[in-house]
PDB file of N, H, CA, C and O in Angstrom:
ATOM      1  N   MET A   1      34.968  59.062 128.539  1.00  0.00           N
ATOM      2  CA  MET A   1      33.582  58.935 128.174  1.00  0.00           C
ATOM      3  C   MET A   1      33.200  59.995 127.141  1.00  0.00           C
ATOM      4  O   MET A   1      32.419  59.728 126.228  1.00  0.00           O
ATOM      5  N   MET A   2      33.751  61.184 127.292  1.00  0.00           N
ATOM      6  H   MET A   2      34.385  61.400 128.034  1.00  0.00           H
ATOM      7  CA  MET A   2      33.407  62.262 126.369  1.00  0.00           C
ATOM      8  C   MET A   2      33.919  61.963 124.963  1.00  0.00           C
ATOM      9  O   MET A   2      33.223  62.231 123.983  1.00  0.00           O
ATOM     10  N   THR A   3      35.109  61.418 124.852  1.00  0.00           N
ATOM     11  H   THR A   3      35.674  61.200 125.648  1.00  0.00           H
ATOM     12  CA  THR A   3      35.674  61.098 123.543  1.00  0.00           C
ATOM     13  C   THR A   3      34.828  60.046 122.844  1.00  0.00           C
ATOM     14  O   THR A   3      34.590  60.134 121.640  1.00  0.00           O
ATOM     15  N   GLN A   4      34.379  59.064 123.591  1.00  0.00           N
ATOM     16  H   GLN A   4      34.572  58.993 124.569  1.00  0.00           H
ATOM     17  CA  GLN A   4      33.548  58.009 123.015  1.00  0.00           C
ATOM     18  C   GLN A   4      32.249  58.596 122.474  1.00  0.00           C
ATOM     19  O   GLN A   4      31.809  58.227 121.385  1.00  0.00           O
ATOM     20  N   ARG A   5      31.643  59.492 123.211  1.00  0.00           N
ATOM     21  H   ARG A   5      32.000  59.792 124.095  1.00  0.00           H
ATOM     22  CA  ARG A   5      30.391  60.119 122.756  1.00  0.00           C
ATOM     23  C   ARG A   5      30.599  60.961 121.516  1.00  0.00           C
ATOM     24  O   ARG A   5      29.747  60.984 120.628  1.00  0.00           O
ATOM     25  N   LEU A   6      31.722  61.652 121.447  1.00  0.00           N
ATOM     26  H   LEU A   6      32.415  61.633 122.169  1.00  0.00           H
ATOM     27  CA  LEU A   6      32.000  62.450 120.257  1.00  0.00           C
ATOM     28  C   LEU A   6      32.149  61.564 119.018  1.00  0.00           C
ATOM     29  O   LEU A   6      31.614  61.889 117.959  1.00  0.00           O
ATOM     30  N   TRP A   7      32.861  60.465 119.143  1.00  0.00           N
ATOM     31  H   TRP A   7      33.296  60.202 120.005  1.00  0.00           H
ATOM     32  CA  TRP A   7      33.021  59.546 118.020  1.00  0.00           C
ATOM     33  C   TRP A   7      31.681  58.944 117.605  1.00  0.00           C
ATOM     34  O   TRP A   7      31.398  58.811 116.414  1.00  0.00           O
ATOM     35  N   LEU A   8      30.859  58.580 118.589  1.00  0.00           N
ATOM     36  H   LEU A   8      31.089  58.688 119.556  1.00  0.00           H
ATOM     37  CA  LEU A   8      29.553  58.004 118.271  1.00  0.00           C
ATOM     38  C   LEU A   8      28.640  59.039 117.618  1.00  0.00           C
ATOM     39  O   LEU A   8      27.875  58.700 116.716  1.00  0.00           O
ATOM     40  N   GLY A   9      28.709  60.274 118.054  1.00  0.00           N
ATOM     41  H   GLY A   9      29.331  60.549 118.787  1.00  0.00           H
ATOM     42  CA  GLY A   9      27.934  61.341 117.420  1.00  0.00           C
ATOM     43  C   GLY A   9      28.351  61.561 115.979  1.00  0.00           C
ATOM     44  O   GLY A   9      27.513  61.756 115.099  1.00  0.00           O
ATOM     45  N   LEU A  10      29.642  61.527 115.749  1.00  0.00           N
ATOM     46  H   LEU A  10      30.323  61.368 116.464  1.00  0.00           H
ATOM     47  CA  LEU A  10      30.136  61.678 114.383  1.00  0.00           C
ATOM     48  C   LEU A  10      29.712  60.490 113.520  1.00  0.00           C
ATOM     49  O   LEU A  10      29.420  60.660 112.337  1.00  0.00           O
ATOM     50  N   ALA A  11      29.677  59.301 114.097  1.00  0.00           N
ATOM     51  H   ALA A  11      29.915  59.163 115.059  1.00  0.00           H
ATOM     52  CA  ALA A  11      29.213  58.126 113.356  1.00  0.00           C
ATOM     53  C   ALA A  11      27.746  58.275 112.959  1.00  0.00           C
ATOM     54  O   ALA A  11      27.356  57.878 111.861  1.00  0.00           O
ATOM     55  N   VAL A  12      26.937  58.842 113.843  1.00  0.00           N
ATOM     56  H   VAL A  12      27.254  59.165 114.735  1.00  0.00           H
ATOM     57  CA  VAL A  12      25.524  59.067 113.519  1.00  0.00           C
ATOM     58  C   VAL A  12      25.392  60.063 112.369  1.00  0.00           C
ATOM     59  O   VAL A  12      24.567  59.877 111.474  1.00  0.00           O
ATOM     60  N   VAL A  13      26.196  61.107 112.394  1.00  0.00           N
ATOM     61  H   VAL A  13      26.867  61.258 113.121  1.00  0.00           H
ATOM     62  CA  VAL A  13      26.156  62.101 111.309  1.00  0.00           C
ATOM     63  C   VAL A  13      26.542  61.458 109.982  1.00  0.00           C
ATOM     64  O   VAL A  13      25.867  61.669 108.974  1.00  0.00           O
ATOM     65  N   TYR A  14      27.617  60.677 109.970  1.00  0.00           N
ATOM     66  H   TYR A  14      28.165  60.505 110.789  1.00  0.00           H
ATOM     67  CA  TYR A  14      28.041  60.020 108.734  1.00  0.00           C
ATOM     68  C   TYR A  14      26.996  59.010 108.248  1.00  0.00           C
ATOM     69  O   TYR A  14      26.759  58.895 107.045  1.00  0.00           O
ATOM     70  N   THR A  15      26.380  58.290 109.166  1.00  0.00           N
ATOM     71  H   THR A  15      26.573  58.384 110.142  1.00  0.00           H
ATOM     72  CA  THR A  15      25.363  57.318 108.771  1.00  0.00           C
ATOM     73  C   THR A  15      24.149  58.018 108.183  1.00  0.00           C
ATOM     74  O   THR A  15      23.606  57.572 107.172  1.00  0.00           O
ATOM     75  N   THR A  16      23.722  59.099 108.798  1.00  0.00           N
ATOM     76  H   THR A  16      24.163  59.461 109.619  1.00  0.00           H
ATOM     77  CA  THR A  16      22.583  59.857 108.275  1.00  0.00           C
ATOM     78  C   THR A  16      22.875  60.394 106.882  1.00  0.00           C
ATOM     79  O   THR A  16      22.029  60.315 105.991  1.00  0.00           O
ATOM     80  N   THR A  17      24.054  60.933 106.695  1.00  0.00           N
ATOM     81  H   THR A  17      24.741  60.998 107.418  1.00  0.00           H
ATOM     82  CA  THR A  17      24.446  61.441 105.381  1.00  0.00           C
ATOM     83  C   THR A  17      24.480  60.312 104.357  1.00  0.00           C
ATOM     84  O   THR A  17      24.048  60.495 103.219  1.00  0.00           O
ATOM     85  N   ALA A  18      24.982  59.163 104.747  1.00  0.00           N
ATOM     86  H   ALA A  18      25.333  59.015 105.671  1.00  0.00           H
ATOM     87  CA  ALA A  18      25.057  58.027 103.821  1.00  0.00           C
ATOM     88  C   ALA A  18      23.664  57.538 103.442  1.00  0.00           C
ATOM     89  O   ALA A  18      23.438  57.138 102.300  1.00  0.00           O
ATOM     90  N   VAL A  19      22.734  57.564 104.382  1.00  0.00           N
ATOM     91  H   VAL A  19      22.917  57.889 105.310  1.00  0.00           H
ATOM     92  CA  VAL A  19      21.361  57.149 104.070  1.00  0.00           C
ATOM     93  C   VAL A  19      20.720  58.126 103.086  1.00  0.00           C
ATOM     94  O   VAL A  19      20.004  57.710 102.176  1.00  0.00           O
ATOM     95  N   ILE A  20      20.972  59.402 103.264  1.00  0.00           N
ATOM     96  H   ILE A  20      21.554  59.740 104.004  1.00  0.00           H
ATOM     97  CA  ILE A  20      20.454  60.393 102.318  1.00  0.00           C
ATOM     98  C   ILE A  20      21.049  60.168 100.928  1.00  0.00           C
ATOM     99  O   ILE A  20      20.342  60.241  99.923  1.00  0.00           O
ATOM    100  N   GLN A  21      22.352  59.894 100.880  1.00  0.00           N
ATOM    101  H   GLN A  21      22.926  59.835 101.696  1.00  0.00           H
ATOM    102  CA  GLN A  21      22.998  59.619  99.596  1.00  0.00           C
ATOM    103  C   GLN A  21      22.442  58.342  98.971  1.00  0.00           C
ATOM    104  O   GLN A  21      22.304  58.252  97.751  1.00  0.00           O
ATOM    105  N   LEU A  22      22.127  57.365  99.802  1.00  0.00           N
ATOM    106  H   LEU A  22      22.238  57.438 100.793  1.00  0.00           H
ATOM    107  CA  LEU A  22      21.537  56.127  99.313  1.00  0.00           C
ATOM    108  C   LEU A  22      20.175  56.393  98.689  1.00  0.00           C
ATOM    109  O   LEU A  22      19.833  55.807  97.662  1.00  0.00           O
ATOM    110  N   TYR A  23      19.405  57.269  99.301  1.00  0.00           N
ATOM    111  H   TYR A  23      19.682  57.746 100.135  1.00  0.00           H
ATOM    112  CA  TYR A  23      18.118  57.664  98.720  1.00  0.00           C
ATOM    113  C   TYR A  23      18.330  58.338  97.360  1.00  0.00           C
ATOM    114  O   TYR A  23      17.615  58.048  96.401  1.00  0.00           O
ATOM    115  N   LEU A  24      19.310  59.232  97.284  1.00  0.00           N
ATOM    116  H   LEU A  24      19.891  59.468  98.063  1.00  0.00           H
ATOM    117  CA  LEU A  24      19.599  59.883  96.002  1.00  0.00           C
ATOM    118  C   LEU A  24      20.029  58.874  94.953  1.00  0.00           C
ATOM    119  O   LEU A  24      19.658  58.995  93.785  1.00  0.00           O
ATOM    120  N   LEU A  25      20.799  57.890  95.353  1.00  0.00           N
ATOM    121  H   LEU A  25      21.100  57.791  96.302  1.00  0.00           H
ATOM    122  CA  LEU A  25      21.221  56.844  94.432  1.00  0.00           C
ATOM    123  C   LEU A  25      20.017  56.066  93.912  1.00  0.00           C
ATOM    124  O   LEU A  25      19.916  55.789  92.717  1.00  0.00           O
ATOM    125  N   ALA A  26      19.111  55.719  94.814  1.00  0.00           N
ATOM    126  H   ALA A  26      19.193  55.945  95.785  1.00  0.00           H
ATOM    127  CA  ALA A  26      17.935  54.943  94.412  1.00  0.00           C
ATOM    128  C   ALA A  26      16.984  55.757  93.542  1.00  0.00           C
ATOM    129  O   ALA A  26      16.379  55.223  92.613  1.00  0.00           O
ATOM    130  N   SER A  27      16.852  57.039  93.839  1.00  0.00           N
ATOM    131  H   SER A  27      17.344  57.473  94.594  1.00  0.00           H
ATOM    132  CA  SER A  27      15.878  57.841  93.105  1.00  0.00           C
ATOM    133  C   SER A  27      16.415  58.386  91.783  1.00  0.00           C
ATOM    134  O   SER A  27      15.648  58.557  90.835  1.00  0.00           O
ATOM    135  N   THR A  28      17.708  58.661  91.704  1.00  0.00           N
ATOM    136  H   THR A  28      18.331  58.522  92.474  1.00  0.00           H
ATOM    137  CA  THR A  28      18.253  59.256  90.486  1.00  0.00           C
ATOM    138  C   THR A  28      19.198  58.333  89.730  1.00  0.00           C
ATOM    139  O   THR A  28      19.406  58.510  88.529  1.00  0.00           O
ATOM    140  N   GLY A  29      19.763  57.369  90.405  1.00  0.00           N
ATOM    141  H   GLY A  29      19.594  57.225  91.380  1.00  0.00           H
ATOM    142  CA  GLY A  29      20.711  56.474  89.757  1.00  0.00           C
ATOM    143  C   GLY A  29      22.076  57.109  89.523  1.00  0.00           C
ATOM    144  O   GLY A  29      22.855  56.625  88.702  1.00  0.00           O
ATOM    145  N   ALA A  30      22.369  58.194  90.243  1.00  0.00           N
ATOM    146  H   ALA A  30      21.736  58.588  90.910  1.00  0.00           H
ATOM    147  CA  ALA A  30      23.644  58.889  90.078  1.00  0.00           C
ATOM    148  C   ALA A  30      24.775  58.078  90.693  1.00  0.00           C
ATOM    149  O   ALA A  30      24.699  57.657  91.848  1.00  0.00           O
ATOM    150  N   VAL A  31      25.810  57.869  89.915  1.00  0.00           N
ATOM    151  H   VAL A  31      25.871  58.211  88.977  1.00  0.00           H
ATOM    152  CA  VAL A  31      26.945  57.080  90.382  1.00  0.00           C
ATOM    153  C   VAL A  31      27.664  57.779  91.537  1.00  0.00           C
ATOM    154  O   VAL A  31      28.141  57.119  92.461  1.00  0.00           O
ATOM    155  N   TRP A  32      27.741  59.087  91.490  1.00  0.00           N
ATOM    156  H   TRP A  32      27.353  59.623  90.740  1.00  0.00           H
ATOM    157  CA  TRP A  32      28.429  59.816  92.549  1.00  0.00           C
ATOM    158  C   TRP A  32      27.739  59.609  93.892  1.00  0.00           C
ATOM    159  O   TRP A  32      28.400  59.597  94.931  1.00  0.00           O
ATOM    160  N   ALA A  33      26.412  59.445  93.882  1.00  0.00           N
ATOM    161  H   ALA A  33      25.875  59.454  93.039  1.00  0.00           H
ATOM    162  CA  ALA A  33      25.694  59.205  95.133  1.00  0.00           C
ATOM    163  C   ALA A  33      26.065  57.839  95.715  1.00  0.00           C
ATOM    164  O   ALA A  33      26.162  57.687  96.932  1.00  0.00           O
ATOM    165  N   GLY A  34      26.269  56.861  94.855  1.00  0.00           N
ATOM    166  H   GLY A  34      26.191  56.985  93.866  1.00  0.00           H
ATOM    167  CA  GLY A  34      26.702  55.543  95.321  1.00  0.00           C
ATOM    168  C   GLY A  34      28.082  55.590  95.932  1.00  0.00           C
ATOM    169  O   GLY A  34      28.345  54.945  96.947  1.00  0.00           O
ATOM    170  N   THR A  35      28.963  56.352  95.314  1.00  0.00           N
ATOM    171  H   THR A  35      28.750  56.876  94.489  1.00  0.00           H
ATOM    172  CA  THR A  35      30.317  56.502  95.837  1.00  0.00           C
ATOM    173  C   THR A  35      30.294  57.190  97.205  1.00  0.00           C
ATOM    174  O   THR A  35      30.974  56.757  98.135  1.00  0.00           O
ATOM    175  N   LEU A  36      29.516  58.250  97.319  1.00  0.00           N
ATOM    176  H   LEU A  36      28.963  58.602  96.564  1.00  0.00           H
ATOM    177  CA  LEU A  36      29.425  58.952  98.595  1.00  0.00           C
ATOM    178  C   LEU A  36      28.743  58.104  99.665  1.00  0.00           C
ATOM    179  O   LEU A  36      29.065  58.222 100.848  1.00  0.00           O
ATOM    180  N   THR A  37      27.803  57.249  99.258  1.00  0.00           N
ATOM    181  H   THR A  37      27.541  57.153  98.297  1.00  0.00           H
ATOM    182  CA  THR A  37      27.170  56.339 100.205  1.00  0.00           C
ATOM    183  C   THR A  37      28.197  55.390 100.800  1.00  0.00           C
ATOM    184  O   THR A  37      28.249  55.197 102.014  1.00  0.00           O
ATOM    185  N   ALA A  38      29.012  54.800  99.936  1.00  0.00           N
ATOM    186  H   ALA A  38      28.970  54.956  98.950  1.00  0.00           H
ATOM    187  CA  ALA A  38      30.035  53.865 100.411  1.00  0.00           C
ATOM    188  C   ALA A  38      31.035  54.566 101.323  1.00  0.00           C
ATOM    189  O   ALA A  38      31.422  54.021 102.358  1.00  0.00           O
ATOM    190  N   ILE A  39      31.450  55.755 100.949  1.00  0.00           N
ATOM    191  H   ILE A  39      31.136  56.197 100.109  1.00  0.00           H
ATOM    192  CA  ILE A  39      32.405  56.506 101.766  1.00  0.00           C
ATOM    193  C   ILE A  39      31.786  56.869 103.113  1.00  0.00           C
ATOM    194  O   ILE A  39      32.457  56.798 104.143  1.00  0.00           O
ATOM    195  N   GLY A  40      30.516  57.257 103.112  1.00  0.00           N
ATOM    196  H   GLY A  40      29.971  57.315 102.275  1.00  0.00           H
ATOM    197  CA  GLY A  40      29.834  57.629 104.351  1.00  0.00           C
ATOM    198  C   GLY A  40      29.712  56.461 105.309  1.00  0.00           C
ATOM    199  O   GLY A  40      29.969  56.600 106.505  1.00  0.00           O
ATOM    200  N   PHE A  41      29.315  55.295 104.778  1.00  0.00           N
ATOM    201  H   PHE A  41      29.106  55.182 103.807  1.00  0.00           H
ATOM    202  CA  PHE A  41      29.201  54.123 105.655  1.00  0.00           C
ATOM    203  C   PHE A  41      30.571  53.676 106.162  1.00  0.00           C
ATOM    204  O   PHE A  41      30.685  53.232 107.305  1.00  0.00           O
ATOM    205  N   LEU A  42      31.595  53.783 105.346  1.00  0.00           N
ATOM    206  H   LEU A  42      31.502  54.143 104.418  1.00  0.00           H
ATOM    207  CA  LEU A  42      32.943  53.436 105.791  1.00  0.00           C
ATOM    208  C   LEU A  42      33.409  54.391 106.890  1.00  0.00           C
ATOM    209  O   LEU A  42      33.991  53.965 107.887  1.00  0.00           O
ATOM    210  N   ALA A  43      33.148  55.678 106.699  1.00  0.00           N
ATOM    211  H   ALA A  43      32.675  56.024 105.889  1.00  0.00           H
ATOM    212  CA  ALA A  43      33.534  56.660 107.717  1.00  0.00           C
ATOM    213  C   ALA A  43      32.789  56.402 109.023  1.00  0.00           C
ATOM    214  O   ALA A  43      33.368  56.533 110.101  1.00  0.00           O
ATOM    215  N   ALA A  44      31.513  56.039 108.936  1.00  0.00           N
ATOM    216  H   ALA A  44      31.042  55.933 108.060  1.00  0.00           H
ATOM    217  CA  ALA A  44      30.737  55.735 110.146  1.00  0.00           C
ATOM    218  C   ALA A  44      31.310  54.518 110.860  1.00  0.00           C
ATOM    219  O   ALA A  44      31.411  54.503 112.087  1.00  0.00           O
ATOM    220  N   LEU A  45      31.681  53.508 110.098  1.00  0.00           N
ATOM    221  H   LEU A  45      31.599  53.520 109.102  1.00  0.00           H
ATOM    222  CA  LEU A  45      32.276  52.318 110.692  1.00  0.00           C
ATOM    223  C   LEU A  45      33.590  52.643 111.394  1.00  0.00           C
ATOM    224  O   LEU A  45      33.850  52.154 112.493  1.00  0.00           O
ATOM    225  N   LEU A  46      34.405  53.458 110.766  1.00  0.00           N
ATOM    226  H   LEU A  46      34.194  53.856 109.873  1.00  0.00           H
ATOM    227  CA  LEU A  46      35.676  53.845 111.381  1.00  0.00           C
ATOM    228  C   LEU A  46      35.450  54.669 112.653  1.00  0.00           C
ATOM    229  O   LEU A  46      36.217  54.551 113.609  1.00  0.00           O
ATOM    230  N   CYS A  47      34.416  55.493 112.671  1.00  0.00           N
ATOM    231  H   CYS A  47      33.793  55.589 111.894  1.00  0.00           H
ATOM    232  CA  CYS A  47      34.098  56.261 113.877  1.00  0.00           C
ATOM    233  C   CYS A  47      33.642  55.351 115.010  1.00  0.00           C
ATOM    234  O   CYS A  47      33.994  55.574 116.168  1.00  0.00           O
ATOM    235  N   VAL A  48      32.861  54.327 114.682  1.00  0.00           N
ATOM    236  H   VAL A  48      32.575  54.145 113.742  1.00  0.00           H
ATOM    237  CA  VAL A  48      32.427  53.376 115.708  1.00  0.00           C
ATOM    238  C   VAL A  48      33.635  52.631 116.270  1.00  0.00           C
ATOM    239  O   VAL A  48      33.722  52.411 117.478  1.00  0.00           O
ATOM    240  N   LEU A  49      34.560  52.247 115.405  1.00  0.00           N
ATOM    241  H   LEU A  49      34.490  52.426 114.424  1.00  0.00           H
ATOM    242  CA  LEU A  49      35.774  51.580 115.884  1.00  0.00           C
ATOM    243  C   LEU A  49      36.604  52.504 116.778  1.00  0.00           C
ATOM    244  O   LEU A  49      37.159  52.064 117.784  1.00  0.00           O
ATOM    245  N   ALA A  50      36.687  53.781 116.409  1.00  0.00           N
ATOM    246  H   ALA A  50      36.236  54.139 115.591  1.00  0.00           H
ATOM    247  CA  ALA A  50      37.422  54.737 117.233  1.00  0.00           C
ATOM    248  C   ALA A  50      36.742  54.920 118.587  1.00  0.00           C
ATOM    249  O   ALA A  50      37.419  55.061 119.605  1.00  0.00           O
ATOM    250  N   ALA A  51      35.408  54.918 118.607  1.00  0.00           N
ATOM    251  H   ALA A  51      34.858  54.803 117.779  1.00  0.00           H
ATOM    252  CA  ALA A  51      34.680  55.029 119.875  1.00  0.00           C
ATOM    253  C   ALA A  51      34.930  53.806 120.745  1.00  0.00           C
ATOM    254  O   ALA A  51      35.075  53.923 121.961  1.00  0.00           O
ATOM    255  N   TRP A  52      34.981  52.642 120.128  1.00  0.00           N
ATOM    256  H   TRP A  52      34.864  52.546 119.140  1.00  0.00           H
ATOM    257  CA  TRP A  52      35.247  51.418 120.880  1.00  0.00           C
ATOM    258  C   TRP A  52      36.654  51.444 121.482  1.00  0.00           C
ATOM    259  O   TRP A  52      36.852  51.058 122.634  1.00  0.00           O
ATOM    260  N   LYS A  53      37.623  51.902 120.695  1.00  0.00           N
ATOM    261  H   LYS A  53      37.462  52.216 119.759  1.00  0.00           H
ATOM    262  CA  LYS A  53      38.993  51.996 121.215  1.00  0.00           C
ATOM    263  C   LYS A  53      39.081  53.030 122.333  1.00  0.00           C
ATOM    264  O   LYS A  53      39.799  52.831 123.313  1.00  0.00           O
ATOM    265  N   ALA A  54      38.353  54.130 122.185  1.00  0.00           N
ATOM    266  H   ALA A  54      37.769  54.291 121.389  1.00  0.00           H
ATOM    267  CA  ALA A  54      38.382  55.169 123.220  1.00  0.00           C
ATOM    268  C   ALA A  54      37.793  54.642 124.523  1.00  0.00           C
ATOM    269  O   ALA A  54      38.311  54.935 125.600  1.00  0.00           O
ATOM    270  N   SER A  55      36.717  53.868 124.434  1.00  0.00           N
ATOM    271  H   SER A  55      36.296  53.630 123.559  1.00  0.00           H
ATOM    272  CA  SER A  55      36.128  53.334 125.664  1.00  0.00           C
ATOM    273  C   SER A  55      37.044  52.301 126.301  1.00  0.00           C
ATOM    274  O   SER A  55      37.139  52.224 127.526  1.00  0.00           O
ATOM    275  N   LYS A  56      37.712  51.514 125.485  1.00  0.00           N
ATOM    276  H   LYS A  56      37.635  51.577 124.490  1.00  0.00           H
ATOM    277  CA  LYS A  56      38.653  50.522 126.011  1.00  0.00           C
ATOM    278  C   LYS A  56      39.825  51.224 126.691  1.00  0.00           C
ATOM    279  O   LYS A  56      40.269  50.800 127.759  1.00  0.00           O
ATOM    280  N   ARG A  57      40.319  52.279 126.085  1.00  0.00           N
ATOM    281  H   ARG A  57      39.959  52.622 125.218  1.00  0.00           H
ATOM    282  CA  ARG A  57      41.437  53.027 126.650  1.00  0.00           C
ATOM    283  C   ARG A  57      41.038  53.663 127.979  1.00  0.00           C
ATOM    284  O   ARG A  57      41.830  53.677 128.921  1.00  0.00           O
ATOM    285  N   GLU A  58      39.810  54.192 128.060  1.00  0.00           N
ATOM    286  H   GLU A  58      39.167  54.180 127.295  1.00  0.00           H
ATOM    287  CA  GLU A  58      39.355  54.801 129.307  1.00  0.00           C
ATOM    288  C   GLU A  58      39.205  53.758 130.411  1.00  0.00           C
ATOM    289  O   GLU A  58      39.510  54.036 131.571  1.00  0.00           O
ATOM    290  N   ARG A  59      38.736  52.552 130.057  1.00  0.00           N
ATOM    291  H   ARG A  59      38.488  52.326 129.115  1.00  0.00           H
ATOM    292  CA  ARG A  59      38.630  51.488 131.057  1.00  0.00           C
ATOM    293  C   ARG A  59      40.009  51.093 131.557  1.00  0.00           C
ATOM    294  O   ARG A  59      40.193  50.870 132.754  1.00  0.00           O
ATOM    295  N   ASP A  60      40.978  51.003 130.658  1.00  0.00           N
ATOM    296  H   ASP A  60      40.829  51.184 129.686  1.00  0.00           H
ATOM    297  CA  ASP A  60      42.338  50.650 131.064  1.00  0.00           C
ATOM    298  C   ASP A  60      42.926  51.716 131.980  1.00  0.00           C
ATOM    299  O   ASP A  60      43.608  51.389 132.952  1.00  0.00           O
ATOM    300  N   ASP A  61      42.669  52.984 131.680  1.00  0.00           N
ATOM    301  H   ASP A  61      42.115  53.249 130.890  1.00  0.00           H
ATOM    302  CA  ASP A  61      43.169  54.063 132.530  1.00  0.00           C
ATOM    303  C   ASP A  61      42.532  54.013 133.908  1.00  0.00           C
ATOM    304  O   ASP A  61      43.184  54.309 134.909  1.00  0.00           O
ATOM    305  N   THR A  62      41.259  53.638 133.960  1.00  0.00           N
ATOM    306  H   THR A  62      40.729  53.397 133.147  1.00  0.00           H
ATOM    307  CA  THR A  62      40.562  53.542 135.241  1.00  0.00           C
ATOM    308  C   THR A  62      41.143  52.417 136.088  1.00  0.00           C
ATOM    309  O   THR A  62      41.284  52.563 137.303  1.00  0.00           O
ATOM    310  N   ARG A  63      41.473  51.316 135.466  1.00  0.00           N
ATOM    311  H   ARG A  63      41.358  51.198 134.479  1.00  0.00           H
ATOM    312  CA  ARG A  63      42.054  50.189 136.206  1.00  0.00           C
ATOM    313  C   ARG A  63      43.412  50.559 136.791  1.00  0.00           C
ATOM    314  O   ARG A  63      43.746  50.146 137.902  1.00  0.00           O
ATOM    315  N   LYS A  64      44.192  51.333 136.047  1.00  0.00           N
ATOM    316  H   LYS A  64      43.921  51.668 135.145  1.00  0.00           H
ATOM    317  CA  LYS A  64      45.505  51.723 136.547  1.00  0.00           C
ATOM    318  C   LYS A  64      45.403  52.656 137.731  1.00  0.00           C
ATOM    319  O   LYS A  64      46.278  52.650 138.597  1.00  0.00           O
ATOM    320  N   ALA A  65      44.363  53.453 137.790  1.00  0.00           N
ATOM    321  H   ALA A  65      43.652  53.458 137.087  1.00  0.00           H
ATOM    322  CA  ALA A  65      44.212  54.424 138.855  1.00  0.00           C
ATOM    323  C   ALA A  65      43.546  53.846 140.094  1.00  0.00           C
ATOM    324  O   ALA A  65      43.445  54.538 141.107  1.00  0.00           O
ATOM    325  N   ASP A  66      43.093  52.612 140.045  1.00  0.00           N
ATOM    326  H   ASP A  66      43.175  52.050 139.222  1.00  0.00           H
ATOM    327  CA  ASP A  66      42.402  51.982 141.176  1.00  0.00           C
ATOM    328  C   ASP A  66      43.425  51.657 142.268  1.00  0.00           C
ATOM    329  O   ASP A  66      44.336  50.862 142.036  1.00  0.00           O
ATOM    330  N   PRO A  67      43.290  52.254 143.445  1.00  0.00           N
ATOM    331  CA  PRO A  67      44.277  52.014 144.516  1.00  0.00           C
ATOM    332  C   PRO A  67      44.176  50.624 145.137  1.00  0.00           C
ATOM    333  O   PRO A  67      45.109  50.190 145.812  1.00  0.00           O
ATOM    334  N   HIS A  68      43.069  49.918 144.925  1.00  0.00           N
ATOM    335  H   HIS A  68      42.311  50.270 144.376  1.00  0.00           H
ATOM    336  CA  HIS A  68      42.895  48.596 145.499  1.00  0.00           C
ATOM    337  C   HIS A  68      43.575  47.512 144.697  1.00  0.00           C
ATOM    338  O   HIS A  68      43.731  46.390 145.180  1.00  0.00           O
ATOM    339  N   GLN A  69      43.976  47.819 143.497  1.00  0.00           N
ATOM    340  H   GLN A  69      43.849  48.730 143.104  1.00  0.00           H
ATOM    341  CA  GLN A  69      44.670  46.846 142.651  1.00  0.00           C
ATOM    342  C   GLN A  69      46.158  46.847 142.983  1.00  0.00           C
ATOM    343  O   GLN A  69      46.726  47.902 143.266  1.00  0.00           O
ATOM    344  N   PRO A  70      46.791  45.685 142.951  1.00  0.00           N
ATOM    345  CA  PRO A  70      48.236  45.637 143.254  1.00  0.00           C
ATOM    346  C   PRO A  70      49.077  46.242 142.149  1.00  0.00           C
ATOM    347  O   PRO A  70      50.303  46.276 142.255  1.00  0.00           O
TER     348      PRO A  70
END
């Protein structure tokens, strides 16, 4: 559960940074801001996927440790 929360927290940070870069892109038209926006949203997406895998892995570990399962 802790690993999933860490990945989700990092995704929030990357998304917030990407939104700020998107604002800079809209207000100044700087190409570098557009590039950083795309990278930020991609990094956030990858963090969400890592959080999903971490939660799936934790559920699988819990099932293996259940003494009632054959």
